[in-house]
C-alpha positions as CSV (number, residue, x, y, z in Angstrom):
1,M,0.0,0.0,0.0
2,T,1.6,3.2,-1.2
3,A,1.5,6.3,1.1
4,R,0.6,9.4,-0.8
5,I,1.1,12.9,0.5
6,N,-1.1,15.7,-0.8
7,P,-0.2,19.1,0.7
8,S,-3.2,21.4,1.1
9,I,-2.7,24.9,-0.5
10,L,-5.0,26.2,2.2
11,A,-1.8,26.5,4.2
12,A,0.2,28.0,1.3
13,D,1.1,31.7,0.8
14,F,-1.7,32.8,-1.6
15,V,0.4,35.8,-2.8
16,N,3.3,33.4,-3.7
17,M,1.3,30.4,-4.8
18,E,3.4,29.4,-7.7
19,R,6.6,29.5,-5.6
20,D,4.9,27.4,-2.9
21,L,3.7,24.9,-5.4
22,H,7.2,24.3,-6.6
23,R,8.4,23.9,-3.0
24,I,6.1,20.8,-2.8
25,A,7.1,19.3,-6.2
26,T,8.1,16.0,-4.5
27,A,4.5,15.4,-3.2
28,D,2.1,13.1,-5.0
29,L,-0.7,15.6,-5.6
30,V,-1.6,19.1,-4.5
31,H,-4.8,19.3,-2.5
32,V,-6.9,22.3,-3.7
33,D,-9.6,23.3,-1.2
34,V,-12.6,24.9,-2.9
35,M,-15.1,26.5,-0.4
36,D,-18.3,28.5,-1.2
37,N,-19.3,30.1,2.1
38,H,-22.5,28.1,1.9
39,F,-21.7,24.4,2.5
40,V,-18.9,25.5,4.8
41,P,-18.5,28.9,6.6
42,N,-15.5,30.0,4.6
43,L,-14.7,31.2,1.1
44,T,-11.6,30.4,-0.8
45,F,-11.7,30.4,-4.6
46,G,-13.4,28.9,-7.6
47,P,-12.6,27.4,-11.0
48,Q,-10.7,30.4,-12.3
49,M,-8.1,30.1,-9.6
50,A,-8.1,26.3,-9.8
51,G,-7.4,26.6,-13.5
52,R,-4.4,28.8,-12.9
53,I,-3.1,26.4,-10.3
54,Q,-3.5,23.7,-12.9
55,D,-1.5,25.8,-15.4
56,V,1.6,26.3,-13.1
57,S,1.6,23.3,-10.7
58,P,4.4,20.8,-11.2
59,I,2.2,18.0,-9.8
60,P,-1.5,17.0,-10.5
61,L,-4.5,18.5,-8.7
62,D,-6.5,16.8,-6.1
63,V,-9.5,19.1,-5.9
64,H,-11.7,19.0,-2.8
65,L,-15.1,20.7,-3.3
66,M,-16.6,21.9,0.0
67,I,-19.6,23.4,-1.9
68,D,-23.3,23.0,-2.6
69,N,-24.7,21.6,-5.8
70,P,-21.7,19.5,-7.0
71,E,-24.0,18.2,-9.8
72,K,-23.6,21.6,-11.4
73,W,-20.1,22.6,-10.5
74,A,-18.0,19.4,-10.1
75,P,-17.7,18.5,-13.8
76,G,-16.1,21.9,-14.5
77,Y,-13.1,21.1,-12.3
78,A,-12.7,17.8,-14.1
79,E,-12.8,19.7,-17.4
80,L,-10.0,21.9,-16.2
81,G,-7.8,18.8,-16.1
82,A,-7.8,18.0,-12.4
83,Y,-6.5,14.5,-11.7
84,S,-9.0,14.0,-8.9
85,V,-12.3,15.7,-7.9
86,T,-13.8,15.0,-4.6
87,F,-17.3,16.3,-3.5
88,H,-19.2,15.8,-0.3
89,A,-21.8,13.2,0.3
90,E,-23.8,15.7,2.4
91,S,-24.1,18.1,-0.5
92,T,-25.9,15.8,-3.0
93,T,-28.8,13.4,-3.1
94,D,-27.2,11.4,-6.0
95,P,-23.5,10.9,-5.4
96,V,-23.3,8.1,-7.9
97,S,-24.4,10.2,-10.8
98,V,-21.9,12.9,-10.0
99,A,-19.1,10.4,-9.7
100,R,-20.0,8.8,-13.0
101,R,-20.0,12.2,-14.7
102,L,-16.5,12.9,-13.3
103,R,-15.2,9.6,-14.6
104,E,-16.7,10.2,-18.0
105,I,-14.7,13.4,-18.3
106,G,-11.6,11.7,-17.2
107,A,-11.0,12.6,-13.5
108,R,-10.9,10.3,-10.6
109,A,-14.1,10.6,-8.6
110,G,-13.9,11.1,-4.8
111,L,-16.5,11.1,-2.1
112,A,-15.9,13.1,1.1
113,L,-17.6,12.4,4.5
114,K,-17.8,14.9,7.3
115,P,-16.8,13.6,10.8
116,G,-20.4,13.1,11.8
117,T,-21.5,11.4,8.6
118,D,-22.2,7.6,8.8
119,V,-20.2,5.6,6.4
120,E,-22.6,2.6,6.3
121,P,-24.8,3.9,3.5
122,Y,-21.8,4.2,1.2
123,L,-20.0,1.0,1.7
124,D,-22.0,-0.8,-0.9
125,L,-21.4,2.0,-3.4
126,L,-17.6,1.9,-3.2
127,A,-17.1,0.6,-6.8
128,E,-18.6,3.9,-8.0
129,F,-15.7,5.9,-6.5
130,D,-11.9,6.1,-6.9
131,Q,-11.4,7.7,-3.5
132,V,-13.2,8.2,-0.2
133,L,-12.1,11.1,1.9
134,V,-12.7,10.8,5.6
135,M,-12.6,14.3,7.2
136,T,-10.6,14.2,10.4
137,V,-11.7,17.8,11.2
138,E,-14.9,19.7,10.5
139,P,-14.4,21.0,6.9
140,G,-14.0,24.7,6.4
141,F,-10.8,25.9,8.0
142,G,-7.2,24.8,8.2
143,G,-5.2,24.4,11.4
144,Q,-7.7,22.3,13.3
145,S,-6.8,19.4,15.6
146,F,-7.1,15.8,14.4
147,M,-10.2,13.9,15.5
148,P,-9.3,10.3,16.4
149,E,-12.9,9.4,16.8
150,T,-13.2,9.3,13.0
151,M,-10.9,6.3,12.8
152,P,-13.6,3.6,13.1
153,K,-15.1,5.0,9.9
154,L,-11.8,4.6,8.2
155,Q,-11.3,1.1,9.5
156,A,-14.7,0.1,8.1
157,L,-13.8,1.5,4.7
158,R,-10.4,-0.3,4.7
159,E,-12.1,-3.6,5.7
160,R,-14.6,-3.3,2.8
161,V,-12.0,-2.3,0.3
162,S,-9.8,-5.3,1.3
163,Q,-12.8,-7.6,1.1
164,T,-13.8,-6.5,-2.4
165,G,-10.3,-5.9,-3.8
166,L,-11.4,-2.6,-5.2
167,D,-8.8,0.1,-6.1
168,V,-10.2,2.8,-3.9
169,W,-7.8,5.3,-2.2
170,L,-8.7,6.1,1.4
171,Q,-7.8,9.7,2.2
172,V,-7.7,11.7,5.4
173,D,-7.8,15.4,5.7
174,G,-7.4,17.5,8.8
175,G,-4.7,17.8,11.5
176,I,-2.3,15.5,9.8
177,S,1.2,15.7,11.2
178,E,4.1,13.4,11.8
179,K,2.4,12.1,15.0
180,T,-1.2,11.8,13.7
181,I,-0.3,10.3,10.3
182,A,0.7,7.1,12.1
183,I,-2.8,6.8,13.7
184,A,-4.5,7.3,10.3
185,A,-2.2,4.9,8.5
186,E,-2.7,2.2,11.0
187,A,-6.5,2.6,10.6
188,G,-6.2,2.1,6.9
189,A,-5.6,5.5,5.2
190,D,-3.2,5.5,2.2
191,T,-3.6,9.1,1.1
192,F,-2.9,12.0,3.4
193,V,-3.7,15.7,3.1
194,A,-1.3,17.8,5.1
195,G,-1.4,21.6,5.4
196,S,0.6,23.5,8.0
197,S,2.9,20.5,8.7
198,V,4.2,20.8,5.2
199,F,3.9,24.5,4.2
200,G,4.9,25.6,7.7
201,A,8.1,23.6,7.7
202,E,11.4,25.2,6.9
203,N,12.0,22.5,4.3
204,P,8.7,21.3,2.8
205,A,10.3,18.6,0.7
206,L,11.9,17.1,3.8
207,A,8.5,17.3,5.7
208,I,6.9,15.4,2.8
209,D,9.5,12.7,2.9
210,T,9.2,12.4,6.7
211,L,5.4,12.1,6.5
212,R,5.7,9.5,3.8
213,R,8.1,7.4,5.7
214,E,6.0,7.6,8.9
215,A,2.9,6.6,7.1
216,A,4.7,3.6,5.4
217,A,6.1,2.5,8.7
218,H,2.6,2.4,10.3
219,K,0.6,1.2,7.3
220,H,-2.5,-0.9,8.0
221,T,-2.1,-4.7,8.2
222,A,-5.1,-7.0,8.0
Protein backbone atom coordinates (compact mmCIF):
# COMPACT_ATOMS: atom_id res chain seq x y z
CA MET A 1 0.00 0.00 0.00
CA THR A 2 1.58 3.25 -1.15
CA ALA A 3 1.54 6.29 1.14
CA ARG A 4 0.56 9.38 -0.84
CA ILE A 5 1.14 12.88 0.54
CA ASN A 6 -1.07 15.67 -0.83
CA PRO A 7 -0.20 19.07 0.69
CA SER A 8 -3.15 21.42 1.06
CA ILE A 9 -2.73 24.86 -0.46
CA LEU A 10 -5.04 26.22 2.24
CA ALA A 11 -1.78 26.51 4.21
CA ALA A 12 0.22 28.03 1.34
CA ASP A 13 1.07 31.69 0.81
CA PHE A 14 -1.67 32.82 -1.58
CA VAL A 15 0.43 35.77 -2.76
CA ASN A 16 3.29 33.42 -3.66
CA MET A 17 1.25 30.43 -4.80
CA GLU A 18 3.45 29.40 -7.72
CA ARG A 19 6.57 29.54 -5.55
CA ASP A 20 4.92 27.39 -2.88
CA LEU A 21 3.68 24.87 -5.44
CA HIS A 22 7.25 24.30 -6.60
CA ARG A 23 8.37 23.89 -3.00
CA ILE A 24 6.14 20.78 -2.78
CA ALA A 25 7.08 19.29 -6.15
CA THR A 26 8.08 16.00 -4.48
CA ALA A 27 4.52 15.44 -3.21
CA ASP A 28 2.10 13.13 -4.99
CA LEU A 29 -0.72 15.62 -5.63
CA VAL A 30 -1.59 19.14 -4.53
CA HIS A 31 -4.82 19.34 -2.55
CA VAL A 32 -6.95 22.27 -3.71
CA ASP A 33 -9.62 23.33 -1.21
CA VAL A 34 -12.64 24.94 -2.88
CA MET A 35 -15.14 26.50 -0.43
CA ASP A 36 -18.27 28.47 -1.25
CA ASN A 37 -19.28 30.07 2.09
CA HIS A 38 -22.53 28.09 1.94
CA PHE A 39 -21.70 24.43 2.46
CA VAL A 40 -18.92 25.52 4.82
CA PRO A 41 -18.52 28.89 6.60
CA ASN A 42 -15.50 29.97 4.60
CA LEU A 43 -14.74 31.20 1.10
CA THR A 44 -11.60 30.35 -0.85
CA PHE A 45 -11.75 30.40 -4.64
CA GLY A 46 -13.42 28.86 -7.64
CA PRO A 47 -12.64 27.39 -11.04
CA GLN A 48 -10.68 30.38 -12.35
CA MET A 49 -8.10 30.10 -9.58
CA ALA A 50 -8.08 26.30 -9.79
CA GLY A 51 -7.40 26.62 -13.50
CA ARG A 52 -4.39 28.85 -12.93
CA ILE A 53 -3.05 26.44 -10.31
CA GLN A 54 -3.48 23.67 -12.87
CA ASP A 55 -1.46 25.76 -15.35
CA VAL A 56 1.57 26.26 -13.09
CA SER A 57 1.58 23.28 -10.73
CA PRO A 58 4.42 20.75 -11.17
CA ILE A 59 2.17 18.00 -9.77
CA PRO A 60 -1.46 17.02 -10.50
CA LEU A 61 -4.45 18.53 -8.73
CA ASP A 62 -6.52 16.79 -6.06
CA VAL A 63 -9.55 19.10 -5.90
CA HIS A 64 -11.72 18.98 -2.78
CA LEU A 65 -15.10 20.65 -3.28
CA MET A 66 -16.65 21.88 -0.05
CA ILE A 67 -19.57 23.39 -1.94
CA ASP A 68 -23.29 23.04 -2.56
CA ASN A 69 -24.67 21.63 -5.81
CA PRO A 70 -21.75 19.47 -7.01
CA GLU A 71 -24.01 18.20 -9.78
CA LYS A 72 -23.62 21.60 -11.42
CA TRP A 73 -20.07 22.58 -10.46
CA ALA A 74 -17.97 19.43 -10.06
CA PRO A 75 -17.73 18.54 -13.79
CA GLY A 76 -16.12 21.90 -14.54
CA TYR A 77 -13.13 21.07 -12.33
CA ALA A 78 -12.68 17.78 -14.14
CA GLU A 79 -12.80 19.65 -17.44
CA LEU A 80 -9.96 21.89 -16.20
CA GLY A 81 -7.80 18.79 -16.10
CA ALA A 82 -7.84 18.01 -12.38
CA TYR A 83 -6.55 14.51 -11.70
CA SER A 84 -9.04 13.95 -8.90
CA VAL A 85 -12.28 15.74 -7.94
CA THR A 86 -13.83 15.01 -4.56
CA PHE A 87 -17.26 16.26 -3.50
CA HIS A 88 -19.20 15.84 -0.26
CA ALA A 89 -21.82 13.18 0.30
CA GLU A 90 -23.79 15.67 2.40
CA SER A 91 -24.13 18.13 -0.50
CA THR A 92 -25.92 15.84 -2.95
CA THR A 93 -28.78 13.35 -3.07
CA ASP A 94 -27.23 11.41 -5.96
CA PRO A 95 -23.48 10.95 -5.42
CA VAL A 96 -23.28 8.10 -7.90
CA SER A 97 -24.41 10.22 -10.85
CA VAL A 98 -21.91 12.94 -9.95
CA ALA A 99 -19.10 10.38 -9.71
CA ARG A 100 -20.01 8.80 -13.03
CA ARG A 101 -19.97 12.17 -14.75
CA LEU A 102 -16.52 12.95 -13.34
CA ARG A 103 -15.22 9.60 -14.56
CA GLU A 104 -16.72 10.20 -18.01
CA ILE A 105 -14.72 13.43 -18.28
CA GLY A 106 -11.56 11.66 -17.19
CA ALA A 107 -11.03 12.58 -13.54
CA ARG A 108 -10.86 10.28 -10.56
CA ALA A 109 -14.09 10.61 -8.58
CA GLY A 110 -13.89 11.09 -4.82
CA LEU A 111 -16.52 11.11 -2.10
CA ALA A 112 -15.91 13.07 1.11
CA LEU A 113 -17.56 12.42 4.47
CA LYS A 114 -17.79 14.89 7.35
CA PRO A 115 -16.79 13.59 10.80
CA GLY A 116 -20.41 13.09 11.83
CA THR A 117 -21.55 11.35 8.62
CA ASP A 118 -22.24 7.63 8.84
CA VAL A 119 -20.19 5.56 6.41
CA GLU A 120 -22.58 2.61 6.26
CA PRO A 121 -24.84 3.92 3.46
CA TYR A 122 -21.82 4.25 1.17
CA LEU A 123 -20.02 0.95 1.74
CA ASP A 124 -22.03 -0.83 -0.95
CA LEU A 125 -21.36 2.01 -3.41
CA LEU A 126 -17.56 1.94 -3.24
CA ALA A 127 -17.15 0.61 -6.78
CA GLU A 128 -18.55 3.93 -8.03
CA PHE A 129 -15.67 5.92 -6.53
CA ASP A 130 -11.92 6.06 -6.90
CA GLN A 131 -11.36 7.69 -3.53
CA VAL A 132 -13.16 8.21 -0.22
CA LEU A 133 -12.08 11.14 1.91
CA VAL A 134 -12.68 10.79 5.65
CA MET A 135 -12.58 14.27 7.16
CA THR A 136 -10.61 14.20 10.40
CA VAL A 137 -11.69 17.76 11.23
CA GLU A 138 -14.85 19.70 10.48
CA PRO A 139 -14.44 21.04 6.94
CA GLY A 140 -14.03 24.75 6.37
CA PHE A 141 -10.84 25.89 8.05
CA GLY A 142 -7.22 24.79 8.24
CA GLY A 143 -5.18 24.37 11.39
CA GLN A 144 -7.71 22.29 13.34
CA SER A 145 -6.84 19.37 15.63
CA PHE A 146 -7.06 15.78 14.39
CA MET A 147 -10.20 13.90 15.50
CA PRO A 148 -9.26 10.30 16.40
CA GLU A 149 -12.93 9.40 16.84
CA THR A 150 -13.22 9.29 13.03
CA MET A 151 -10.89 6.28 12.80
CA PRO A 152 -13.60 3.56 13.12
CA LYS A 153 -15.12 4.96 9.91
CA LEU A 154 -11.77 4.64 8.17
CA GLN A 155 -11.33 1.11 9.51
CA ALA A 156 -14.74 0.10 8.14
CA LEU A 157 -13.79 1.46 4.72
CA ARG A 158 -10.43 -0.33 4.72
CA GLU A 159 -12.11 -3.60 5.67
CA ARG A 160 -14.62 -3.31 2.82
CA VAL A 161 -11.97 -2.30 0.27
CA SER A 162 -9.82 -5.25 1.32
CA GLN A 163 -12.77 -7.65 1.12
CA THR A 164 -13.79 -6.52 -2.36
CA GLY A 165 -10.35 -5.95 -3.83
CA LEU A 166 -11.42 -2.56 -5.17
CA ASP A 167 -8.83 0.05 -6.11
CA VAL A 168 -10.22 2.81 -3.91
CA TRP A 169 -7.85 5.26 -2.24
CA LEU A 170 -8.70 6.12 1.37
CA GLN A 171 -7.80 9.70 2.16
CA VAL A 172 -7.75 11.67 5.41
CA ASP A 173 -7.78 15.45 5.71
CA GLY A 174 -7.35 17.53 8.84
CA GLY A 175 -4.71 17.83 11.53
CA ILE A 176 -2.29 15.49 9.77
CA SER A 177 1.21 15.71 11.25
CA GLU A 178 4.14 13.40 11.84
CA LYS A 179 2.35 12.14 14.96
CA THR A 180 -1.22 11.77 13.70
CA ILE A 181 -0.34 10.31 10.31
CA ALA A 182 0.70 7.10 12.07
CA ILE A 183 -2.75 6.79 13.66
CA ALA A 184 -4.51 7.28 10.33
CA ALA A 185 -2.18 4.90 8.48
CA GLU A 186 -2.74 2.15 11.03
CA ALA A 187 -6.50 2.62 10.63
CA GLY A 188 -6.23 2.11 6.87
CA ALA A 189 -5.56 5.45 5.19
CA ASP A 190 -3.18 5.47 2.22
CA THR A 191 -3.57 9.10 1.07
CA PHE A 192 -2.89 12.01 3.41
CA VAL A 193 -3.71 15.70 3.14
CA ALA A 194 -1.25 17.80 5.13
CA GLY A 195 -1.36 21.57 5.37
CA SER A 196 0.63 23.47 7.99
CA SER A 197 2.87 20.47 8.73
CA VAL A 198 4.23 20.82 5.17
CA PHE A 199 3.92 24.49 4.23
CA GLY A 200 4.85 25.59 7.74
CA ALA A 201 8.07 23.58 7.66
CA GLU A 202 11.42 25.18 6.93
CA ASN A 203 11.98 22.50 4.29
CA PRO A 204 8.66 21.34 2.80
CA ALA A 205 10.31 18.61 0.71
CA LEU A 206 11.89 17.12 3.84
CA ALA A 207 8.55 17.34 5.66
CA ILE A 208 6.88 15.44 2.81
CA ASP A 209 9.53 12.71 2.94
CA THR A 210 9.17 12.42 6.71
CA LEU A 211 5.39 12.10 6.52
CA ARG A 212 5.65 9.52 3.76
CA ARG A 213 8.11 7.41 5.74
CA GLU A 214 6.04 7.64 8.91
CA ALA A 215 2.89 6.55 7.08
CA ALA A 216 4.69 3.65 5.40
CA ALA A 217 6.08 2.52 8.75
CA HIS A 218 2.59 2.37 10.27
CA LYS A 219 0.55 1.16 7.31
CA HIS A 220 -2.50 -0.93 8.01
CA THR A 221 -2.11 -4.69 8.19
CA ALA A 222 -5.08 -7.02 8.02
